[in-house]
N, C-alpha and C positions, 0 to 999 in steps of 0.2 A: 527106520529110526523110530524108537518108541516115544510117543508123545505122553507127557505127564499132564493130567488134568487136575487143577486145583479143586480141592473139596471146599465148597463154599460154607459148609457147616463151621469151619474154622473161623470165619469172619462174621457170619450172621448170628447176632446175639438176640436176646429176648426183645429188645426195644429198638435196635439200630444195627448198623453194620461197622465193624471196626477190625482193622488188621494191619499187619506189617506190609508197607509198601514194597512191591516187587516179589513178595512171597505169598501172603494170603490174600492180598488185593493188588491186582494189576490192571493195566489198560484193557486187556482182553476180558477179564471178569467184569469190569465195569461196563464195558460195551454190551456184554451179554445181559447184565442187570438192567440196563437201559432198555433193551428190547423186551425183557420180561416184565418190567414195570408197565410198559404200554400194554402188553398182551393180557396180563392178570387183571388189570384195572379197566380194561376196555377203552383205551384212550386214543385209538386210531381216529384221526380227524379232529382230535381235541387238543387243547393246550396242555403243556407240561412245563413247569417252571424249574429252572436249573441254575444253581449258583454254587460258590465255593468259598472257603476261607483262605487264609494267607499262607497255607502250607505249600512248599515248593511243588508237591505232586498234584495239588488241587486243579490247576488249569488243564493238565493233561486228562485228568479224570472227568472233568466237566465236558471236554471235547469228546471223549470216547462215550460217555453216557448219552450225550446229545446225538451222536452218530447212531447208536443202537436204537434210540427212541424215534429218530426220524426215519430210520430204515423200516420200522414197523408202522409208520404212518402218523406219528403224532407230531404236532406243530410245537416246537420248542421255543420258549422264551427265556433267553439267557439273561439273568438278573445280576450277573457279575459277582464282584466281591460282596459277600453278605455275612452277617452274623446269623446264628440259628434262629434268633427271634425275628429277624428280617424275613427268613423263609415263611414263618408262621404268619406274619403280617401280610406277605404277598399272597399266600394260599387263602387267607381270610378275605382280603379285600378283592382279589381277582377271582375268587370262587374256582380255583384251579388246583390240581395236585402238584407236588413238587418235591425236590430233593436238594439238600445242601451237602456238599462234600466237606467233612470235618471229622476230626477225632477228638473234639472237645479239648479236655485238659491233658490228653495223652501226649507222650514225647513226640519229637519231630519225625521219627521214623515210622509213625502210624498215620493212617487216614481212614476215612470211613464215610458212611452215608446216614443221614437222618431223613426220613421220608414222611410225607403227610399227604392226606387226601384234600380234596377241596374243602375249604372252611377251616383248614388247619387241623383236621381230625387225624390223630396219630395212626401210623401204620406200625404194628408190633407183631410179634411172633403169632399170635392168635387172631389177628385181624388183617392178614394178607401178606406179611413178611415172609413167612415160611413158603407160601405159594410162589412168591417171586423168586425166592432162593431156588426152589426146585425147578421152575421154568428156565432160570438162568443156567442152572447146572446142566439141564438137557441141551441147551444151546452149546455150552462149553464142550460137552462129550461129543457133540456132532462136528465141533470145529467152529471156533468163534467167527471165521470168515464165512461160514455157511448160514448165517442168520438170513432167513428168506425175506426179500423185500416186499413190502405192501404194494398194492396197485399204485398208490400215490406216495412218493416220499414227502415226509413232512417239511414244513418251511421253518425258517430260523429267523428270530426277531431278537433284538437286544434292547433292554429297558433298564434304566437307572431308577431305583426306587427309594434311594436314600433320603431325598427331600421329602417325599410323601410319608415315609416312615417317621421321620422326625416330626412333621406337622401333626401326625395322627397322635403321637405320644404327648406332645405339648397340649393338644386339646383335652386329653384325659386328665392331666395334672397341670394346673396353671401355677407356674413358679414366678410369674412376673412381679407379684406383689410381695414376695418374702423379704426379710431383712437380708443385707448382703452377707454372703457366706464364702469363706475360703475353702476350697474343695480340692484335695489331692486325689488323683485318680491313677491307679496302677493298671495299665492295660496288659502288662506282661507280654507285649509285642503281639497280642492277639486282636481279635476283630473290634473290640471296644476302642481301640486306637483310631478306628474309622468312625464308629457310631457316636462316641462321646462328643467330639467337636461338632458333629451335626445336630445333636439333640440338646446338649447343654451349653455349647459354645455359640459363636456367631458366624460360622462359616457359611451357613445356609440361611438361618432364620435370625431374627433380631436378638440382640444381646439380652441375657438374663442377669439378675444381680448375683452372679456367681463369679469368683475369681478362680479359675481352673489352674491347678498346678499338674502338669502332665508328667507321668512317668512311664517310659517304655512304650510310647505311642507308635514307634516305627513297626509297621507290619512285617514280621519276620517269623516264619513258621519254624525256624530252627531254635527259637526261644533262647537268644544269647545271654539274657540276664538272669532268669530263673524260670522254672516250670510254670505253666499257666494253670495252676491248681491251687487256688487260695484256700481250699479246704485243709491243706497241710500248713501248720503254723509257721514253718521256716519260710514259706513263700510270701508271708505277710510282713516279714521283718523290714524289708526296704520301705514299704508303705508306712509302717508304724514310725520308723525313724524320720521319714519325710514329713509326716503329719506334726511331730513334735518340733522339728527343725523349723518349719515354716509357720508354726503357730496356727495351724489350720483348724477349722471347725469340725471337719469330718474327712475321713478317707474312704475311698471306694476301690474295691479290687474285683475285677472281673476274670472269669475263666477264659480259655482260648477262644471259645465260640460265642462268648458274652451272653449266654443264657442264664448264668448264675452271677449274683452280686454278693459280696461280703463287705461288711461295714466295720469301720474303725472309728472309735470316738476321739475327742480332741486330746486325750492323754495317750493316744496310741494303743488303746485296749480294744480288743475285738468285742463287737456287740453280737451276741448270739443270734443265729437265724431264727430261733424261737421267739426272741424278743422283737425282731423285725416283723415276724409273722403277726404277733399280737398288735403291734403298732399299726401296721397296714390294715389289719382286720378291723380295728376300731374306726379308722377313717373310711373304709368301705362300707361298713355297717351304717355309719352315720350318713353317708351319701345316699345309700340305697333307701333308708328310712325316710329321708327328706324327700325322695321321689315317690314315696307312697308304699314301699315294700314293707309289709308288716314285720316279718321275721326273716331277715336276710340270712342266707347259709354260708358258713365258712367251713372249708375243708382243711384237715390237718392230718398228717400221718401219725401212726401210733407211737413214734418215738420223739415227736415234738413235745416240748414242755407242757405240763398240765396247766401252766399259766395261760395258754392259748384257749382252751375250752372254757376256763373259768372267766376270762375276760369276755369272751363271746356271750356267755350267759348274762353277765352283768350288763352288757350293752344291748340286750334284748335281741340277740341273734340266736342262731341255732348251729352248734358245732357238729360236724360229722367226721368221724374218724375213719381213716382208710389205710390200706397197706402202703409200704414204701414203694415208690416208683412212679415215674410220670404217666405212664399209660393208665394206671389205676386211678391216679388223681384226676386226670382229664376226663376219664369215663364218668366218675362220680361227679365231677364239676358239671358235666352236661346232664346227667340224670337228675341232679338236685337243683339245677339252675343256680348253682352257688356263685356268689359275687366274687369270691376270692379263695384261694388255697395256698398253703405254705408247707414246705418240708424242712427238716433239720439240715438238709444238704445245701440250703440257700436257693432252691428252685421256688419261684413264686408264680402263681397262676391267677389270671384275671378273666373274668367273664367279658369284660369289655375289650379283651385282647384274644377273643376266640377261644377261650378256656385254656389258652397256651401260657407257657412260662416265658417270662422276659425279665432279665436282670436289670435292664435300664428303667423299666416302669416302676419296679420296686425301689430302686435308688431314688427316683423322682418323688415317690411318696415319702421317703425318709427325709429328703431335703425339704419338702413341703412342711412336714410336721416340725422339723427343727427350725425352719425359718419363719414360722408363724407364731413363735413364742420365743422367750428370752433365755430360757435355760440351756446350759450346755448339753451336748448330746449324752454325756455320761449320766447326768441327773435325769434327763428325759427317759433314757432307756432303763434306769434302774426300776422304774414303775412296772415295767414289763418283764422283769427278771427276778421274781421273788424266791426262786429255788436255786439249788446248787446241782449242776449237771456234771456227769463224769466225762462227757464226750464219748466218741465211739472208740472202743478198745478191741483189737483183734487178738484172738488166741488161736494158735495152730493146734488143731485137734483132728485126729484121724477119724475117730468114732464120735461124730457130732451128736447123734441121737442118744448115745449112752451117756454123754456128758450132760446133755439137757435133762435126761431122766434122773440123773443123780441130783441135779439142782432142785428139780421139782420134788423129789423125795425129801430133801432137807427143808424146803420151803413150803411144804403142804400145810393146810390150815391147822392140823392137829399137832404140828411140831412145837415142842415145849418152849424153846427159846431160839431166837435167831441172831439178834443184834444187841449187844450191851444191855440186856435186861428187857428187851422188847419181845413180847411173845408174838406168835404168828396167827393168833385167833382172828378169823375173818380174812385171811389172805385170800386173794382171788387170782386164778390162773386163767389167762386168755390165750387163744391159739390163732389169732387172725393172721399174723405174719411172724413166724417164729413163736416163741413162748414169752408172754408178759406176766410177770407176777407183781402184785401191787398190795401194800398194806391197807387193811380196811379203814385205818384212821387217816390215810392220806399222807403219812409221813415219808414214804418212799415207794418207788417202783423201779423195775428194771425189765429190759427185754434182751433175749438171746435170739439172734437170727443166724442161721447157718448160711454161708456163702454158697452160691450155686456153682461156682467155678474154681474155688480154692478150698483147701482144707482148714477154713477159718470159721470160728464162731465169733460174731460181732456182739459186743456188750454195749448197751447204753443204759444208764441208770440216772435217777434223780432223787434228791431228798431235800427236806426243808432246811437242813443246815449241813455245813462242811463235814463235821464229825460223823454224822449218820451216813452221808454219801460215801465217805472213805471206808467206813466200816462195811457198808453194803458192797461196794466195789471189791474190797479185799476178800470178803467172804465168798462171793460168787466166783471171782477169778481163781481163788484157791481151789474151789471145787472143780471148776472147769479144767484147770491145768494140773490137777492131781496132786497138789501140794497141801 
């Protein structure tokens, strides 16, 4: 009988592992990855932290990974049901490597793994993930049942870290003295249904001046209400309606593994992640300067609003631009000893949280900023949102390089005219991550990034006013789409 071995290249991505349950990710593949994780990182005789989210397949995968890791001699600490940022907290405070089983915002039929070294240092394709994949593939080809046992089988311990995680975050942002706020939270049946009551409620710690209005807090990895991806506008509609219905001060929406947080103001209007980045940056710069740090560093990716580096400069910080993606951000956070970093996708990174991203801590900063003054969130956020953004727009393009080249040709510095009487003199072209073209006078910029996995070009643009943004968007998309 012919045995079919799954090719792990189908599920191992640049930053994590994601695949279809029963097809590209199975109990056997996970057991092999557990063994390979121990082998590649040299963890025999050391602790490995293992947890999972609320997806139906996560408990079985946790058990299989645990078996593979223990077979190769690692001592496994089962940390149970966790959000992704709870893994980072565990790896940071316990100084041990670990894995969480989650597919973040992907549909129910998916699952995956996010891995970290001791100290919550990320494991990506160029920092160990490819080696783990290859070692696991070798085990699979030899037969998953043939994983050789180490001299000593690792031990198993179970630990509940939810209370410690909640206490840690509350020490970083003190909400006890803010004005009373009504807060609607849409957990989308994801892991924030567990973490929100622990951190912001009174299930574990003393009550805060917050009236929580829970939405979809039941942990259910089949996502019966709506997908756990608040980046898509349709998945915010329930939250927006609830904020208006309850007369709430703010709405919070988390993705499935709760490492991202989106914010809605009292009118039900989304607050851009760039505005949240600027707001939190101001708070973190002020705190770091009060503690004697002369020029605190803030990280932002290249498609975050220009409002972010402008605010950082005004607040006597130093802004550092980086590529899109958490592994790049975390690496630069460490290199620069940055106090905070933000992305357009609502990932927020904190030096005090092991340079890792946590949606809950970002939410707490927004609550603190809102609750220590009297303005409604819409007015508070307006200060941090002076430009008009296009949002990310995808175009299906087979020859992405040719499309970008055509845009660059039209927008080069000597082009006679680009937008409604605006010349291109002084236009700058950057190549950090895709292609970024910006006007010398600061009136607009845009970025085109090719997808690594799909025939898409991703457009993000920004301008000082709506008319210029729309003209820029239509001009570039017309070129890209051949119209």
